[in-house]
C-alpha positions as CSV (number, residue, x, y, z in Angstrom):
1,M,0.2,-0.2,0.0
2,K,3.0,1.8,0.2
3,W,3.8,1.8,-2.8
4,L,0.1,3.9,-3.9
5,L,2.2,6.9,-2.1
6,L,4.5,7.5,-4.5
7,P,2.8,8.5,-8.0
8,L,1.2,11.4,-5.8
9,L,4.1,12.4,-4.0
10,F,5.9,12.6,-7.8
11,S,3.1,14.5,-8.7
12,M,3.4,17.3,-5.9
13,V,7.3,17.4,-6.9
14,L,5.9,18.2,-10.2
15,Q,3.5,20.4,-9.1
16,T,6.2,22.4,-6.9
17,G,9.4,22.3,-9.9
18,F,11.9,22.3,-7.0
19,G,11.3,26.1,-6.3
20,Q,11.8,28.0,-9.2
21,S,9.2,30.8,-10.4
22,R,7.0,29.5,-12.3
23,K,7.4,30.2,-16.4
24,L,4.4,32.8,-17.9
25,P,2.3,31.4,-20.3
26,I,3.1,31.6,-23.9
27,Y,0.2,31.5,-26.3
28,Q,-0.3,30.6,-30.5
29,T,-2.1,32.4,-32.4
30,Q,-3.0,31.6,-36.2
31,I,-4.0,35.2,-38.1
32,T,-6.3,33.7,-40.9
33,T,-6.2,37.0,-43.7
34,K,-9.2,38.1,-45.2
35,K,-7.5,36.0,-48.8
36,G,-7.5,33.0,-46.4
37,L,-3.7,32.6,-45.2
38,K,-3.4,31.1,-42.0
39,V,-0.3,31.5,-39.7
40,D,0.1,30.1,-37.3
41,G,3.4,32.2,-34.6
42,I,3.1,33.9,-31.4
43,L,1.4,37.5,-31.4
44,T,4.3,39.8,-29.6
45,S,2.2,42.9,-29.6
46,L,-0.6,45.6,-30.9
47,G,-0.2,48.5,-31.9
48,D,-3.0,51.2,-33.2
49,S,-3.5,49.7,-37.0
50,T,-1.1,46.8,-37.0
51,L,-0.9,42.7,-35.9
52,H,3.0,42.4,-34.9
53,L,3.2,37.6,-34.4
54,L,7.1,35.8,-34.6
55,A,5.9,33.3,-37.3
56,L,6.3,29.8,-35.9
57,P,9.0,27.9,-38.6
58,E,6.3,25.3,-39.4
59,S,4.4,27.9,-41.1
60,Q,6.5,29.8,-42.6
61,K,5.9,27.7,-45.4
62,A,2.7,29.6,-45.8
63,I,5.1,32.7,-46.2
64,P,5.1,34.6,-48.6
65,D,8.2,36.2,-50.1
66,N,10.3,34.1,-48.4
67,R,9.2,37.7,-45.8
68,A,12.1,37.6,-42.4
69,A,9.7,35.1,-39.6
70,A,8.8,38.9,-37.4
71,L,5.5,39.7,-39.5
72,S,2.9,42.8,-39.3
73,Y,-0.9,42.4,-40.4
74,A,-3.3,45.4,-41.1
75,V,-5.6,45.3,-39.1
76,K,-8.1,46.1,-43.0
77,D,-6.3,43.4,-44.1
78,V,-7.7,40.1,-41.2
79,Y,-10.8,38.0,-41.0
80,L,-10.2,36.1,-36.9
81,L,-7.3,35.1,-35.1
82,R,-7.1,31.4,-33.4
83,I,-5.8,31.8,-29.9
84,S,-4.2,28.9,-27.9
85,R,-2.6,28.1,-25.2
86,K,1.4,26.7,-26.3
87,N,1.7,22.7,-24.6
88,A,-1.7,23.1,-22.9
89,A,-2.9,19.1,-23.7
90,G,0.3,18.3,-22.7
91,G,0.1,19.1,-20.1
92,G,-3.2,18.2,-19.0
93,A,-2.9,14.8,-19.8
94,L,0.2,14.7,-18.1
95,L,-1.2,15.8,-14.4
96,G,-4.5,13.9,-14.9
97,G,-2.5,10.8,-15.6
98,L,-0.8,11.3,-12.8
99,A,-4.5,12.1,-11.1
100,G,-5.9,8.7,-12.9
101,L,-2.7,6.6,-12.2
102,V,-3.2,7.0,-8.3
103,L,-6.9,6.9,-7.9
104,G,-7.0,3.7,-10.2
105,A,-4.7,1.8,-8.2
106,V,-6.7,2.6,-5.2
107,V,-10.3,1.9,-6.8
108,G,-8.9,-1.5,-8.2
109,Y,-6.6,-1.6,-4.7
110,V,-10.8,-1.2,-2.9
111,A,-12.4,-3.2,-5.9
112,Y,-10.4,-6.2,-5.8
113,S,-12.6,-9.9,-3.9
114,P,-10.4,-12.6,-3.6
115,C,-12.4,-16.8,-5.1
116,E,-14.3,-18.4,-1.9
117,P,-15.2,-22.2,-3.6
118,T,-18.2,-23.3,-3.0
119,G,-18.6,-26.5,-4.2
120,Q,-20.4,-27.2,-6.8
121,G,-18.5,-25.9,-9.7
122,G,-16.7,-29.0,-11.4
123,F,-13.2,-28.9,-11.9
124,I,-13.3,-25.0,-12.5
125,D,-14.6,-24.5,-9.0
126,C,-12.2,-21.3,-8.0
127,L,-10.1,-20.0,-11.0
128,E,-8.3,-17.2,-9.4
129,I,-6.4,-15.1,-12.7
130,I,-5.2,-12.5,-11.2
131,D,-4.8,-11.4,-7.2
132,Q,-4.8,-8.6,-5.7
133,T,-1.9,-6.5,-7.5
134,G,-3.1,-7.3,-10.3
135,S,-6.2,-5.8,-9.5
136,T,-4.1,-2.9,-8.6
137,A,-1.6,-2.3,-11.4
138,I,-4.6,-3.2,-14.3
139,G,-6.3,-0.4,-11.9
140,A,-4.0,2.1,-11.9
141,G,-3.1,1.4,-16.5
142,L,-7.2,2.3,-17.2
143,G,-7.0,5.1,-14.4
144,A,-3.9,6.4,-15.8
145,V,-5.4,6.9,-19.4
146,A,-8.6,7.6,-18.4
147,G,-7.2,10.4,-16.7
148,A,-4.7,11.6,-19.4
149,G,-7.9,11.7,-21.9
150,I,-9.6,13.7,-19.3
151,G,-6.6,15.9,-18.8
152,A,-6.0,16.8,-22.5
153,L,-9.6,17.6,-23.8
154,A,-10.1,19.6,-20.2
155,S,-7.3,21.5,-19.9
156,R,-7.0,22.3,-24.6
157,S,-8.2,25.5,-25.3
158,R,-8.7,27.2,-27.9
159,R,-9.7,31.4,-28.0
160,T,-11.1,33.1,-31.8
161,V,-11.3,37.0,-32.0
162,Y,-13.0,37.6,-35.0
163,L,-12.2,41.3,-36.6
164,Y,-13.8,41.1,-39.6
165,G,-11.2,43.8,-41.6
166,D,-12.7,46.3,-39.3
167,Q,-10.2,49.0,-37.0
168,E,-13.6,50.0,-35.3
169,T,-14.3,46.4,-34.0
170,Y,-10.8,45.6,-33.5
171,R,-10.0,49.0,-31.2
172,Q,-13.6,47.8,-28.8
173,K,-11.6,44.5,-28.6
174,R,-8.0,45.4,-28.1
175,N,-8.3,45.2,-24.5
176,T,-9.4,41.7,-25.2
177,L,-6.6,40.6,-27.3
178,E,-3.7,42.0,-24.2
179,P,-3.0,39.2,-22.5
180,Y,-2.2,37.0,-25.3
181,V,0.7,39.2,-26.1
182,S,3.8,37.6,-25.5
183,K,6.6,39.2,-25.4
184,Q,7.0,40.5,-22.3
185,R,6.5,36.7,-21.6
186,L,8.8,35.8,-24.1
187,Q,11.8,38.1,-23.1
188,S,12.0,37.3,-19.5
189,Q,12.5,33.9,-20.4
190,T,14.7,34.2,-23.1
191,N,16.4,36.3,-20.0
192,R,16.8,33.5,-17.5
């Protein structure tokens, strides 16, 4: 039973981060232009009439004329923005898997009931395939898989902001976009 506490202790160590300061989240943004061009990157600043983006390497193939990785888009050309937290699903899957592992192990341990022969079954009256340890291991495995799936789905979120290429709509939604600007976050993480 003592080994059931090991995954719980491990998850607590992961949560504390060994005393390091916690990194600020980085948000990935996909800009879709009115012409249908989609570019993935990190929103670095919001101008009065432009959006500035640091393009991710995989989206640079879609950028015409081999422009540099730092891009600016006029608000009049931007149809919508899709914003998601970078690597959020992986972290949620890890925490969900650890929680599911512990919970599944406890349920498997408690749910086990030993076989008691009745004497009326003949040759196979009481055939025990797994013992309590096997029941606990199966519960832990199933719990980890279910927890990882639920954690990945629960932590993955995406926000869509429609600008329709309209300056007035952008002005109204600019404060909504401010928390997703990552310029200061990128600088603080690269200075460490």
